[in-house]
Structures are given as structure tokens and as C-alpha cells.
C-alpha positions in Angstrom: 98.3 117.7 106.1 99.1 114.8 103.9 102.8 114.5 103.7 102.5 111.7 101.0 102.0 114.6 98.6 105.6 115.6 99.0 108.1 114.1 96.5 111.5 112.9 97.6 113.0 116.2 96.5 110.5 118.1 98.5 111.2 116.1 101.6 115.0 116.6 101.2 114.7 120.3 100.6 112.2 120.7 103.5 114.2 118.6 106.0 117.5 120.1 105.1 116.0 123.6 105.1 114.6 123.2 108.6 118.0 122.0 109.8 119.7 124.9 108.1 117.4 127.3 109.9 118.3 125.6 113.2 122.0 125.7 112.4 121.8 129.4 111.6 121.1 130.1 115.3 124.0 127.9 116.6 127.6 129.2 116.9 129.4 129.4 113.6 132.6 131.1 114.8 134.2 131.4 118.2 137.1 133.3 119.7 138.9 132.8 123.0 141.7 134.9 124.5 142.8 135.1 128.2 139.5 133.9 129.7 137.4 136.0 127.3 135.3 134.2 124.7 132.8 135.3 122.1 130.9 133.6 119.3 128.9 134.5 116.2 126.0 132.6 114.7 124.7 132.6 111.1 122.8 135.8 111.6 125.9 137.6 112.8 128.3 136.7 109.9 126.7 138.8 107.2 123.8 138.7 104.9 125.5 136.7 102.1 126.8 133.9 104.2 124.1 133.3 106.8 120.9 135.2 106.2 120.5 134.9 102.4 120.8 131.1 102.3 118.3 130.7 105.1 115.8 133.1 103.6 116.1 131.6 100.1 115.6 128.1 101.5 112.6 129.2 103.6 111.1 130.7 100.5 111.6 127.4 98.6 109.9 125.5 101.5 107.0 127.9 101.5 106.7 127.6 97.7 106.7 123.8 97.9 104.2 123.9 100.7 101.8 126.2 98.8 102.1 124.0 95.6 101.5 120.7 97.5 99.0 121.7 100.3 97.0 124.7 99.1 94.6 125.6 96.3 96.5 128.8 95.6 97.2 129.3 91.9 100.9 129.7 91.4 102.9 130.3 88.2 104.6 127.3 86.6 107.8 126.0 88.2 111.0 127.2 86.6 113.6 124.4 86.8 116.7 126.6 86.8 115.4 128.6 89.8 115.7 125.5 91.9 119.3 125.1 91.0 119.9 128.8 91.8 118.4 128.3 95.2 120.5 125.2 95.7 123.7 127.2 94.8 122.8 129.9 97.3 122.3 127.2 99.9 125.9 126.2 99.4 127.2 129.5 100.6 127.7 128.3 104.2 129.9 125.5 102.8 132.0 128.2 101.1 132.2 130.1 104.4 133.3 126.9 106.1 136.1 126.5 103.6 137.1 130.2 103.6 136.6 130.8 107.3 137.2 134.1 109.2 140.6 135.4 110.1 141.5 134.7 113.7 138.3 132.8 114.5 137.7 129.1 115.1 134.9 127.4 113.1 132.1 126.0 115.3 129.6 123.2 115.1 126.7 125.4 113.7 128.7 126.3 110.6 129.6 122.7 110.0 125.9 121.7 110.3 124.9 124.6 108.1 127.4 123.5 105.4 126.1 119.9 105.5 122.5 120.9 105.4 123.3 123.3 102.5 124.7 120.3 100.6 121.4 118.5 101.4 119.4 121.4 100.1 121.5 121.6 96.9 121.0 117.9 96.3 117.3 118.2 96.9 117.1 121.2 94.5 119.0 119.1 91.8 116.4 116.4 92.2 113.6 119.0 92.0 115.2 120.4 88.9 115.1 117.0 87.2 111.6 116.4 88.6 110.1 119.5 87.0 111.6 118.7 83.6 115.0 120.4 83.7 117.8 119.0 81.6 121.5 119.6 82.0 122.0 120.1 78.3 119.5 123.0 78.5 121.6 124.6 81.2 124.8 124.4 79.1 123.2 126.5 76.4 121.7 129.0 78.8 125.1 129.3 80.6 127.0 130.0 77.4 124.4 132.5 76.3 124.6 134.2 79.8 128.4 134.1 79.8 128.5 135.7 76.3 126.1 138.4 77.4 128.2 139.1 80.4 131.4 139.2 78.3 129.8 141.8 75.9 128.7 143.9 78.9 132.1 143.7 80.4 133.8 144.8 77.2 131.3 147.8 76.8 132.0 148.8 80.5 135.7 148.6 79.9 135.5 150.8 76.8 133.3 153.3 78.7 135.7 153.4 81.6 138.6 154.0 79.2 136.8 156.9 77.5 135.8 158.4 80.9 139.4 158.1 82.0 140.7 159.9 78.9 138.1 162.7 79.3 138.9 163.1 83.0 142.7 163.2 82.2 142.1 165.8 79.5 140.0 167.9 81.9 142.6 167.7 84.7 145.4 168.7 82.3 143.4 171.6 81.0 142.6 172.7 84.6 146.3 172.6 85.5 147.3 174.5 82.4 144.6 177.1 82.9 145.8 177.6 86.5 149.4 178.0 85.3 148.4 180.7 82.8 146.6 182.7 85.5 
């Protein structure tokens, strides 16, 4: 395996990703009371905070490995997907900041947060490497936000109509019962 085929972004994503995997097995939270203690690792704290970031980063490492070291024909790289993967890798950092009620943060969570930042930085470099441009994202983000806003308005109108219909049906049912 010729590691010289890896770009700097690939190396950062790979190295940080492997450390994130290791950190996921270390203690993230601990609890002690009257001689009793317990701890939870990244696989115990929920899919969103621990498992999802590790699985996404491992998928990125496999993708990079296939692109660099195999003759498998893969689709073109999509720059914004790297940023999405980097954002998901930041979830342990968010968990570090939010914490868990009544539990102490442990070394594994701190290491996962640091490696998540490393992966996010690597994915930003990868985004630039495959031709992504920040200006391009601004346009996509505003289009996406506008689309979400339209969907939210439609959902609110639908909910309002459903509430009116339900209220009318309830009033009718009560009135019919009173007449009986």
C-alpha cells in the first residue's frame, strides 16, 4: 500500500477517524456515589452522539481508501458531502459541551471531541481539494433554507386545517350526544 497516494486531507481524515474510533470505546461519562461507580462509552450514549459520527467517519475512510488504493469505479466526489460528514463528526464536541445531567465527562469524550474537530478540518480541506467553493455553499444553503421555510409554512397550514376539522368533529360529537 503506497501511502504517498493519500493527500494531506486524506491523512487528516484517516488519522483523526481512527482515533475517533478508539475514543468511542473509552469512557465518555462516569458516575460515582457511595463507593458505586459506572461509566458509559461512545456506543452507550446514543446513536446520534457516538455511533453515527464513528460510522460516518469510517465510511469516509473506506471511500477514500477505495478511491486511492483500488481500481473500483466509484461515482464522482461530491464536495458538500465531505462537509456534511465533517459536521456529523463534530457531534461528540456538541455532546461534550451539552453533557449529561448528573454525570461527569471523561477522557474518551474529550478525545472524541478533539478528533471530531480534526475530521471536520480534514473534510474542509477535502472539500476544497475536490473543487468545492464556499460561495457555492451560500447559494445552496439559501435555496435549502427557502425550501424548508416553504415546507414549514405548508405543514403549519395543514396542521391548522386539521385542528379546525378535529375541533368541529369533537363539537359535533358532543352536541349529538347531548341530543340523545
